[in-house]
C-alpha positions in Angstrom: -22.8 4.1 11.6 -20.1 3.7 9.0 -21.3 0.2 8.1 -24.8 1.5 7.7 -23.6 4.3 5.4 -21.8 1.9 3.1 -24.7 -0.5 3.0 -27.1 2.2 2.0 -24.7 3.4 -0.7 -24.4 -0.2 -2.1 -28.2 -0.6 -2.1 -28.7 2.6 -3.9 -26.0 1.7 -6.5 -27.4 -1.7 -7.1 -30.8 -0.1 -7.7 -29.2 2.3 -10.1 -27.6 -0.6 -12.1 -30.9 -2.4 -12.3 -32.4 0.7 -14.0 -29.5 1.0 -16.4 -29.3 -2.5 -17.8 -32.1 -4.6 -19.2 -31.7 -7.8 -17.2 -29.5 -9.7 -14.8 -29.8 -12.8 -17.0 -26.7 -12.6 -19.2 -25.4 -14.4 -22.4 -21.9 -14.3 -20.8 -20.1 -15.6 -17.8 -17.2 -14.1 -15.9 -14.8 -15.0 -13.1 -12.7 -12.5 -11.1 -9.4 -14.2 -9.9 -8.0 -12.0 -7.2 -4.3 -11.9 -6.8 -3.4 -14.1 -3.8 -0.3 -12.0 -2.9 -0.6 -8.4 -3.9 2.8 -6.6 -4.2 4.0 -3.4 -5.7 6.5 -3.1 -8.6 7.6 -0.4 -10.9 6.1 -0.5 -14.4 3.8 -3.3 -15.7 2.9 -6.0 -13.3 4.9 -9.2 -14.2 1.8 -10.8 -15.8 1.7 -7.9 -18.3 5.4 -8.0 -19.2 5.9 -7.7 -22.9 2.3 -6.4 -23.4 2.4 -3.0 -25.1 0.0 -0.1 -24.9 -1.1 -0.8 -21.3 -0.9 2.9 -20.4 1.5 2.1 -17.6 4.9 3.8 -17.7 8.1 2.4 -16.2 8.0 5.1 -13.6 4.5 4.1 -12.4 4.2 2.2 -9.1 1.7 -0.6 -9.6 0.2 -3.7 -8.0 -2.0 -6.2 -9.7 -5.3 -6.7 -7.8 -6.7 -9.5 -10.1 -8.0 -10.5 -13.5 -11.6 -10.6 -14.7 -12.1 -13.2 -17.5 -15.3 -12.7 -19.5 -16.3 -15.7 -21.6 -18.7 -14.8 -24.5 -20.1 -18.4 -24.8 -20.3 -18.1 -28.5 -21.9 -14.7 -28.5 -20.6 -11.4 -29.9 -19.6 -8.7 -27.4 -20.5 -5.1 -27.9 -20.1 -2.1 -25.6 -18.4 -3.8 -22.6 -18.5 -1.6 -19.5 -17.6 -1.6 -15.8 -19.7 0.0 -13.1 -18.1 0.6 -9.7 -20.0 0.6 -6.5 -18.7 2.3 -3.3 -15.4 3.4 -4.9 -14.1 6.6 -3.4 -13.3 9.4 -5.8 -9.9 9.8 -4.2 -7.8 6.8 -3.1 -4.6 7.0 -1.0 -1.9 4.7 0.3 0.4 5.4 3.2 4.0 4.4 4.1 7.6 5.6 4.1 9.0 7.4 1.0 12.3 9.0 0.1 12.5 12.8 0.2 14.9 13.9 -2.5 16.5 10.5 -2.6 18.5 8.4 -0.1 19.0 8.7 2.9 16.1 11.2 3.7 12.7 9.6 4.4 9.3 10.6 5.6 6.0 8.9 6.5 3.5 10.0 3.9 -0.2 9.2 4.7 -1.7 10.6 1.5 0.0 9.1 -1.5 -2.6 9.2 -4.4 -3.4 6.0 -6.2 -6.2 4.9 -8.6 -7.3 1.6 -10.2 -6.6 1.0 -13.9 -8.6 -1.4 -15.9 -6.7 -2.9 -18.9 -8.8 -5.0 -21.4 -6.7 -7.5 -23.3 -8.2 -9.7 -26.1 -6.0 -12.3 -27.9 -2.9 -10.7 -26.5 -3.7 -7.1 -27.6 -4.8 -4.2 -25.4 -8.2 -3.0 -26.5 -8.7 -0.4 -23.7 -6.8 1.0 -20.8 -8.8 3.3 -18.6 -8.7 4.7 -15.0 -11.6 3.4 -13.0 -13.8 6.2 -11.6 -17.0 6.1 -9.6 -19.8 5.0 -11.9 -19.5 3.7 -15.4 -16.4 3.3 -17.6 -15.9 1.6 -21.1 -13.9 -1.6 -21.3 -13.6 -1.5 -25.1 -14.4 0.5 -28.2 -17.9 1.9 -28.5 -18.5 0.2 -31.8 -17.9 -3.3 -33.1 -17.6 -6.8 -31.7 -14.6 -6.9 -29.4 -14.5 -10.7 -29.1 -14.1 -12.0 -32.7 -13.8 -15.7 -33.0 -15.2 -16.2 -29.5 -12.1 -15.0 -27.7 -12.3 -14.4 -24.0 -11.9 -10.8 -22.7 -9.3 -10.4 -19.9 -9.6 -7.3 -17.7 -6.5 -6.6 -15.5 -7.2 -4.5 -12.5 -4.1 -2.6 -11.3 -3.6 -0.3 -8.4 -1.4 2.5 -9.6 0.5 5.6 -8.5 1.7 7.7 -11.4 3.2 10.7 -9.5 6.0 9.4 -7.2 8.6 8.4 -9.8 11.4 5.9 -9.7 13.3 7.2 -6.6 10.3 7.8 -4.4 9.2 4.4 -2.9 11.6 2.4 -0.6 12.4 -1.2 -1.5 11.9 -3.6 1.3 9.0 -1.7 2.9 5.2 -2.0 2.7 2.3 0.3 1.9 -1.4 0.2 2.8 -4.6 1.8 1.7 -5.6 4.6 4.1 -8.6 4.0 6.3 -10.9 6.2 4.2 -9.9 4.6 0.9 -12.8 2.2 0.2 -12.5 0.6 -3.2 -15.8 -1.2 -3.0 -17.3 -3.5 -5.7 -17.6 -3.6 -9.5 -19.9 -5.2 -12.0 -19.4 -5.9 -15.7 -21.9 -5.6 -18.6 -22.0 -6.1 -22.4 -24.6 -6.7 -25.1 -24.8 -9.3 -27.9 -25.9 -6.6 -30.4 -25.1 -3.0 -31.0 -28.9 -2.2 -30.8 -29.6 -3.9 -27.5 -29.1 -2.6 -24.0 -26.3 -4.0 -21.9 -26.8 -7.0 -19.7 -25.1 -7.5 -16.3 -22.6 -10.4 -16.6 -22.9 -12.8 -13.7 -19.5 -13.1 -12.0 -17.9 -15.7 -9.8 -15.1 -14.9 -7.4 -11.8 -16.9 -7.4 -13.2 -19.8 -9.3 -16.1 -20.4 -7.0 -19.6 -21.6 -8.0 -21.7 -18.7 -6.6 -22.6 -16.2 -9.2 -23.2 -12.6 -8.3 -23.9 -9.3 -10.1 -20.8 -7.8 -8.6 -17.4 -8.6 -7.0 -15.1 -6.7 -4.6 -12.0 -5.1 -6.1 -9.9 -6.3 -3.2 -10.6 -8.8 -0.4 -14.2 -9.7 0.5 -15.6 -6.2 1.1 -13.3 -3.7 -0.6 -12.8 -1.9 2.8 -9.2 -0.9 3.5 -9.3 -2.2 7.1 -9.7 -5.8 5.7 -6.9 -5.5 3.2 -3.3 -6.5 4.2 -0.3 -4.4 3.7 1.2 -4.4 0.2 4.9 -4.9 0.1 7.4 -3.5 -2.3 10.4 -5.8 -2.6 12.2 -4.0 -5.3 15.4 -5.9 -6.1 15.3 -7.8 -2.8 15.3 -11.5 -3.3 16.7 -12.4 0.1 15.9 -15.8 1.7 16.8 -14.4 5.1 14.7 -11.9 7.1 15.0 -9.5 10.0 13.0 -8.8 13.1 13.2 -5.7 15.3 12.0 -6.0 18.8 11.6 -3.6 21.7 13.1 -5.6 24.6 12.4 -2.9 27.2 10.7 0.5 27.0 11.1 3.1 29.7 8.1 5.4 29.5 9.7 8.2 31.6 13.1 9.7 32.1 14.5 12.3 34.4 14.6 15.7 32.6 17.1 17.3 35.0 19.6 14.4 34.5 19.1 14.7 30.7 19.8 18.5 30.9 23.1 17.7 32.7 24.4 15.9 29.6 23.8 12.4 30.9 22.0 10.2 28.3 18.7 8.7 29.5 17.9 5.3 28.1 14.3 5.2 26.9 14.3 1.8 25.0 16.4 -1.3 24.4 16.2 -2.6 20.8 17.1 -6.1 19.5 17.8 -6.7 15.9 17.7 -10.3 14.7 18.4 -12.1 11.4 17.0 -15.5 10.6 17.6 -18.2 7.9 20.9 -16.5 7.1 24.3 -17.8 5.9 26.8 -18.9 8.5 29.8 -16.8 9.4 28.4 -13.7 7.6 27.8 -10.1 8.6 24.4 -8.6 8.1 22.8 -5.2 8.6 19.9 -2.9 8.0 19.2 0.7 7.3 17.1 2.2 10.1 15.3 5.5 10.4 13.5 7.1 13.4 10.7 9.5 12.8 9.2 12.0 15.3 5.5 12.8 15.4 6.6 16.4 14.9 7.6 17.0 11.3 10.1 19.7 12.5 12.2 17.1 14.3 12.5 15.3 17.6 10.4 17.4 20.0 8.7 16.7 23.3 5.3 18.3 23.4 2.9 18.9 26.3 0.6 15.8 26.5 2.1 14.6 23.2 0.0 17.2 21.3 2.2 18.9 18.6 0.0 22.0 18.8 1.0 22.5 22.5 4.3 23.8 23.9 7.3 21.7 23.0 11.1 21.6 23.3 13.7 19.7 21.2 15.6 16.7 22.3 18.5 14.6 20.9 18.1 10.9 20.2 20.9 8.3 20.1 21.2 4.7 18.9 24.0 3.3 21.0 26.6 6.1 20.8 25.5 7.4 17.4 23.2 10.4 17.2 20.1 10.0 15.1 18.8 12.5 12.6 15.0 12.7 12.2 13.8 10.8 9.1 17.3 9.9 7.9 18.3 6.3 7.2 21.5 5.1 9.0 23.2 1.8 8.9 23.0 -0.7 11.8 25.4 -3.5 10.9 27.9 -5.8 12.7 25.2 -8.5 13.0 27.4 -11.7 12.7 25.9 -15.2 12.4 29.1 -17.1 13.2 28.3 -20.8 13.2 24.6 -20.5 13.1 21.8 -19.3 10.7 20.6 -16.6 13.0 22.1 -13.8 15.1 21.0 -10.9 17.2 22.4 -7.6 18.4 21.1 -5.2 21.1 21.4 -1.4 21.3 20.0 1.2 23.7 18.1 4.2 22.5 18.7 7.3 24.7 17.9 11.0 24.8 19.6 14.2 25.8 17.9 17.6 26.3 19.8 20.9 26.0 18.9 23.8 28.1 17.0 26.5 26.2 14.2 29.0 26.6 11.8 26.3 25.4 12.6 24.3 28.4 12.9 27.1 30.9 9.5 28.5 29.8 7.7 25.1 29.5 4.4 24.9 31.4 4.2 22.2 34.0 2.9 18.9 32.8 3.7 15.6 31.0 5.7 15.8 27.8 6.0 13.1 25.2 6.8 12.2 21.6 5.8 9.2 19.5 8.7 7.9 17.5 8.2 5.4 14.6 11.0 3.1 13.3 11.6 2.0 9.7 14.1 -0.8 8.9 15.2 -1.6 5.3 17.2 -4.8 4.8 20.7 -4.7 3.4 22.4 -7.4 1.4 25.3 -9.2 3.2 27.9 -6.8 4.3 
């Protein structure tokens, strides 16, 4: 049903474009080169370093999606425009963010983002505009924007302007939420101020097939087909970490936990690879309960049902919900890899929440975040 809804929307939008523009035979050609490896940075994407008036502040969180190159083929270019198809009015990414700075974190599943289109001609920004559903200008309303036959470069940038410099966590990844369809876009212009716009045929990633539109990201613009977008920050490590659950114990004895005897619920293994020999490594790690209030076991795992708090431990260290802690002492010795294992255990303290709990199965879902550290 969802696929049918998107298809009908695209067909309707294509029909609308055909009524807006004079012809799909254009005096121009275009290619959209999608970014092979999309990643977040703060400020201008590297390809725009040194370019002024992009509209992007240093505090903005951005990822270059790709670059549209419009070639005028000897023609003048007036009224360049972009028309988006299937772009949601509100786009969101999700992932871990800081709360008031280190070490407090939370999983945020509604971080607002938008797409910015930056038109650059001969090294100068002609237009920087937020892409919204429908039609947007890519240059000034009057005058030829490609004097001397210069190509028009349109940089498409995914952008968050609200988080600020201490909000996103280096070494983690973010993804578009399931409902954040970015869809397709088309580009148009006219050779004369007095003529209607023409749709510019566009190829994708240097291919030979020309279409009237191209996907902003991937092949369809649907978030489920788009990979996670990493934010490396200052990380330039050649080594990498893996966290594995060696054993998971789905159930534990509540009465034993109430007696003050920790009950092991999982055994974790942290590994480092391609590391320097005879060196100590470590990570920051955070555990997050499905209940924003803290580690709580709820009837049938439903946070709207009865629940009672529990305490969580990594080895002998008590864990605070959504707070980064250091897991170190990972020594490589005479090899380029190493591993270390720790148990995760729980304790439950007697309280009225436990004594008055309805009979049934109680559970909590805990997610784990790891952030690489430099050598210790």
